[in-house]
Every structure is written in structure tokens, then in C-alpha cells.
C-alpha positions in Angstrom: 160.7 95.8 22.1 162.2 98.9 20.4 165.4 99.0 18.3 167.7 100.0 21.2 166.5 97.1 23.4 167.0 94.6 20.5 170.5 96.0 19.9 171.4 95.7 23.6 170.0 92.2 23.7 172.0 91.3 20.6 175.2 92.7 22.1 174.6 91.0 25.4 174.2 87.7 23.6 177.5 88.3 21.8 179.3 89.2 25.0 178.0 86.1 26.7 179.1 83.9 23.8 182.6 85.5 23.8 182.9 85.1 27.6 181.9 81.4 27.4 184.3 80.7 24.6 187.2 82.4 26.5 186.2 80.5 29.6 186.1 77.2 27.7 189.6 77.9 26.2 191.0 78.7 29.6 189.6 75.6 31.3 190.8 73.4 28.5 194.3 74.7 28.4 194.9 75.5 32.1 193.2 72.5 33.7 194.3 70.3 30.8 198.0 71.4 31.2 197.7 70.8 35.0 196.2 67.3 34.5 198.5 66.3 31.7 201.8 67.6 33.0 201.4 67.7 36.8 199.4 64.5 37.2 199.5 62.1 34.3 203.1 62.8 33.2 204.6 63.9 36.5 206.7 60.8 36.8 207.9 60.8 33.2 208.8 64.5 33.4 210.3 64.4 37.0 213.8 64.9 35.6 212.6 68.1 33.9 211.0 69.8 36.8 212.5 73.3 37.1 212.0 73.9 40.8 212.0 71.5 43.7 208.9 72.9 45.4 205.3 73.1 44.3 203.1 76.2 44.3 200.7 76.1 47.3 197.1 75.0 46.6 195.7 78.3 47.9 197.8 80.2 45.3 196.4 78.1 42.4 192.8 78.6 43.7 193.4 82.4 43.8 194.9 82.3 40.3 191.9 80.5 39.0 189.5 83.0 40.5 191.5 86.0 39.3 191.6 84.5 35.8 187.8 84.4 35.8 187.9 88.2 36.3 190.5 88.5 33.5 188.2 86.6 31.1 185.4 89.0 31.8 187.6 91.9 30.9 188.8 90.2 27.7 185.2 89.5 26.7 184.2 93.1 27.4 187.1 94.6 25.4 186.5 92.2 22.5 183.1 93.8 22.1 185.0 96.6 20.3 185.3 94.2 17.4 181.7 93.0 17.6 180.2 96.5 17.7 182.5 97.8 14.9 181.5 94.9 12.7 177.8 95.3 13.6 177.9 99.0 12.7 179.5 98.3 9.4 182.8 100.0 10.3 185.0 96.9 10.0 185.9 96.0 6.4 189.1 94.0 7.1 187.8 90.5 7.7 185.7 90.5 4.5 188.6 91.8 2.5 191.0 89.3 4.0 188.7 86.4 3.1 189.1 87.2 -0.6 192.9 87.2 -0.3 193.2 83.4 -0.1 195.1 80.8 2.0 198.5 82.5 1.6 197.4 85.6 3.3 195.5 83.4 5.9 198.8 81.8 7.0 200.8 85.0 6.7 198.3 86.9 8.7 198.4 84.4 11.5 202.2 84.4 11.6 202.3 88.2 11.5 199.8 88.5 14.3 201.8 86.2 16.5 205.0 88.1 15.8 203.3 91.5 16.4 201.7 90.2 19.7 205.1 89.1 20.9 206.4 92.6 20.3 203.3 94.1 22.0 203.8 91.8 25.0 207.5 92.4 25.4 207.2 96.2 25.5 204.0 96.4 27.5 205.5 93.8 30.0 208.8 95.7 30.2 207.0 99.0 30.8 204.8 97.5 33.5 207.9 96.5 35.4 208.8 100.2 35.9 208.4 100.9 39.6 205.8 103.6 39.1 203.5 101.2 37.2 204.4 97.8 38.6 202.2 97.9 41.8 199.2 99.1 39.8 199.5 96.9 36.7 201.6 93.9 37.3 201.9 93.0 41.0 199.1 90.4 40.9 200.9 88.3 38.3 204.1 88.3 40.3 202.5 87.2 43.5 202.8 83.9 41.8 206.6 83.7 42.5 206.5 80.0 41.7 204.0 79.9 38.8 201.5 77.2 37.9 199.4 76.6 34.7 196.7 78.8 36.3 199.0 81.8 36.5 198.6 82.5 32.7 195.6 84.8 33.2 196.2 85.9 36.8 196.3 89.7 36.0 195.6 93.0 37.7 192.8 94.9 36.1 195.1 97.2 34.2 197.3 94.5 32.9 194.2 92.5 31.7 193.0 95.6 29.8 196.4 96.2 28.2 196.7 92.6 27.1 193.1 92.5 25.8 193.3 95.6 23.6 195.9 94.1 21.2 193.4 92.0 19.3 190.8 94.8 18.6 193.7 97.1 17.5 195.1 94.4 15.2 191.8 93.6 13.6 191.0 97.2 13.0 194.4 97.9 11.5 195.1 94.7 9.6 192.6 92.8 7.3 192.3 89.5 9.3 190.2 86.5 8.5 187.8 85.6 11.3 189.2 82.0 11.8 192.7 83.5 12.3 191.4 85.2 15.5 190.4 81.8 17.0 193.7 80.2 16.0 195.6 83.1 17.5 193.7 83.0 20.8 194.3 79.2 21.1 198.0 79.7 20.4 198.5 82.5 22.8 196.7 80.7 25.6 198.6 77.4 24.9 202.0 79.2 24.9 201.1 81.2 28.0 199.9 78.2 29.9 203.0 76.2 29.0 205.3 79.1 30.0 204.0 78.7 33.5 203.8 74.9 33.8 207.0 74.5 35.8 208.5 71.6 33.7 210.9 72.2 30.9 209.3 70.9 27.7 211.8 72.2 25.1 214.1 69.6 23.5 217.8 70.1 24.3 220.9 69.8 22.1 223.8 67.5 23.2 225.5 70.5 24.9 222.5 71.4 27.0 221.2 74.4 24.9 217.6 74.8 23.8 217.1 73.1 20.4 215.0 76.0 19.2 216.8 78.8 21.0 214.8 81.6 19.2 211.7 80.3 21.0 211.1 81.0 24.7 211.3 77.9 26.8 209.5 77.2 30.1 212.8 78.0 32.0 213.0 81.3 30.2 209.7 82.6 31.6 210.1 80.8 34.9 213.3 82.7 35.5 211.3 85.9 35.0 209.1 85.1 37.9 212.0 84.0 40.1 214.8 86.5 39.1 213.4 89.1 36.7 214.5 90.0 33.1 213.3 87.7 30.3 210.3 89.8 29.3 209.4 88.0 26.0 206.4 85.7 25.6 206.9 83.6 22.4 210.4 84.5 21.1 213.8 85.4 22.6 214.5 88.0 20.0 213.5 91.2 21.9 215.3 90.1 25.1 218.5 89.6 23.1 218.2 92.7 21.0 217.5 94.8 24.1 220.0 93.1 26.5 217.2 91.9 28.9 217.8 88.2 28.8 219.0 86.8 32.1 222.7 86.0 31.8 222.2 82.6 33.6 219.4 81.5 31.3 221.3 78.9 29.3 222.9 77.4 32.5 219.5 77.2 34.1 218.0 75.6 31.0 220.8 73.0 31.0 220.2 72.3 34.7 216.4 71.8 34.0 217.1 69.2 31.3 219.8 67.6 33.4 222.6 68.2 30.9 225.9 70.1 31.5 226.1 73.4 29.8 228.6 73.8 27.0 232.0 75.1 28.1 234.1 77.1 25.7 237.8 76.8 26.3 239.9 79.8 25.2 243.5 79.0 24.4 246.1 81.1 26.2 247.9 83.4 24.0 
């Protein structure tokens, strides 16, 4: 076996390992969320179900199959990191490992914040009419989302979402374990955003307790009514004026609390 064949075999092994890890994460979070929220806790959470109807079984099967394709795309694009590291072009992870635990935590937080910005703007751009049907239509066929909707992407959207991690690792010194924690976080939040039950604690007046974090209702309204492009945080939608004006009222309805009413005294 010559050098090229050994290199190709080595890269193939890395691709397979990445694909199996991504598949394992998806199965754990998507099927786990479905089993926990829709089966085991369905009775307990009945008062927090956002919509009255359930997504059809056929939709969830298609979402699962499309997600398998997305995982293949994610695994393929992640090879940019593997190849760069193998060729000795990637110095960041080794440098980051010497910066200690403070940078470890800061890097993870910065990566999450940066990904939220990436997602907001990519997501918003993909909603432009000239791009929507090519990049984002598949995801919105899930008008009433399920936990399996998280990775139900068109090919173009899957590539756009996948490229963030290689770009980040190339640009920012990132410890290797941060990548695993980031991927677990993004998949957990993505799955929860599509789970159909409001999980955010509410204040006495029916507002989200952590109003700077996107709730399940926040993203569910995106599938139903548009707007609300953010993934983790509500910042960008509020800064850009793209949060749905009925969001807080819909959240209050989902948690079965009356929304706060502000009375303005007559002058």
C-alpha cells in the first residue's frame, strides 16, 4: 500500500468516526427528546403543549431520513478540520490547550454566541424568496415541527450550517473538547426548539423567566407564522425588529398564564 492509499484510508476512517459520532448524538437527542417529552412526560407537560395537533407520523419518518443525509454532509465538511490538522496547518487547538481553563470556558461561550449570530443571519438570508426554495424549503415543510425536525435540511442549508465549525476552528484557537461540548449544546438546543412543548419557566405575569434566551414557543412561531430567526438568544431578533409581535402573548398562552397588561392612565 503506497502513501496515498494509506492517507485515503486514514481519512476514510476519520470520516466514518465523525459520521458515527454525529449519528449517535442525533439519535440520543432527537429520539431521547421524543421519548422523554412526547411519551414519558406527555401527561405532565400536557398543559404546556403549544399546539393542539400532532405532526403526522409520515412527516417524522421523512425528517429522520433527511437528517441522515444532513449528518453525512456535516461529517464530510468537518473533514476540513481533520485534513488541516493532519497536514500541520492547524495550530489553534494546540495553542488553546496551553491557555488554561479560563480560555476553555470563554472559548465555548464565544463559540455559542458567534454561532447564534451566524445562524440568525444565514437563516434570515435563506428566507429571501430567491434563496428560500433552494436552501430552506425542506425545513419548513415541517409546518408543525417535531424533535426530528432539527436536522431536516436541504442540501444547501446543511452545507451552510456545517461550515461554521471549520471556519471557527481555523480562525479561533479552540481546545478540541470545546468542539464536542459545542456540538452537544447546539443539537440539544435545536432539538428542544422543535419539541412542541414549552419548557421555559414563566414569571407570574406570563413572560419567559429568561427572556434573552429563545423559548420553544419562539421558534415554533417561526415555523407557523414566520419571523423569530434566532436560535439560542432573542438579541438579534430584537435588535433587528424581526421578533414576532405576538410572541409574548403566545408564550403566556403556552404556559397557561395571562399576559401582563399595562394600563396607561388617561391624561
